[in-house]
C-alpha positions as CSV (number, residue, x, y, z in Angstrom):
1,X,69.5,86.8,82.7
2,X,73.0,88.3,83.2
3,X,75.2,86.6,85.8
4,X,78.0,88.5,87.5
5,X,81.1,86.6,88.5
6,X,82.5,89.3,90.8
7,X,82.0,87.3,94.0
8,X,83.9,84.4,92.5
9,X,86.7,86.6,91.3
10,X,86.9,88.4,94.6
11,X,87.2,85.0,96.4
12,X,90.0,83.9,94.1
13,X,91.9,87.1,94.9
14,X,90.9,87.0,98.6
15,X,89.4,90.5,98.4
16,X,86.5,92.1,100.3
17,X,83.9,94.5,99.0
18,X,85.7,97.3,100.8
19,X,89.0,96.3,99.0
20,X,87.4,96.5,95.6
21,X,85.7,99.8,96.3
22,X,88.9,101.3,97.6
23,X,91.1,100.1,94.8
24,X,88.7,101.0,92.0
25,X,87.0,104.1,93.3
26,X,83.7,102.4,92.5
27,X,81.2,103.1,95.3
28,X,80.8,100.4,97.9
29,X,77.0,100.3,97.1
30,X,77.7,99.5,93.4
31,X,80.3,96.8,94.3
32,X,77.8,95.2,96.8
33,X,75.0,95.1,94.2
34,X,77.3,93.4,91.7
35,X,78.6,91.0,94.3
36,X,75.1,90.0,95.3
37,X,74.0,90.0,91.6
38,X,71.1,92.4,92.4
39,X,72.3,95.3,90.2
40,X,69.7,96.5,87.7
41,X,72.1,98.8,85.9
42,X,75.8,99.5,86.1
43,X,77.9,102.3,84.8
44,X,80.3,101.2,82.0
45,X,83.1,103.1,83.8
46,X,82.5,101.0,86.9
47,X,82.7,97.8,84.9
48,X,85.9,99.0,83.2
49,X,87.6,99.8,86.6
50,X,86.7,96.3,87.9
51,X,88.0,94.6,84.8
52,X,91.2,96.6,85.1
53,X,91.6,95.6,88.7
54,X,91.1,91.9,88.0
55,X,93.0,92.1,84.7
56,X,90.0,90.4,82.9
57,X,87.7,91.0,80.0
58,X,84.1,92.0,80.4
59,X,83.0,88.5,79.3
60,X,85.0,87.1,82.3
61,X,83.0,89.3,84.7
62,X,79.5,89.2,83.1
63,X,77.8,86.2,81.4
64,X,74.5,86.1,79.5
65,X,72.5,83.0,80.7
66,X,69.3,82.0,78.9
């Protein structure tokens, strides 16, 4: 299972879903799916934009849990 730490990162930066969508250009629907950890697939460009926004590596955003 892949865990997404977007909700935690957004909390640390006091950002809302709308803020992330506006700042990255990633659709609000995609941000919501990542936030709720219900996304089945995500575009690599969307992940890149989120990582750039939070100045993090992909491993900080996504984690493989066994």
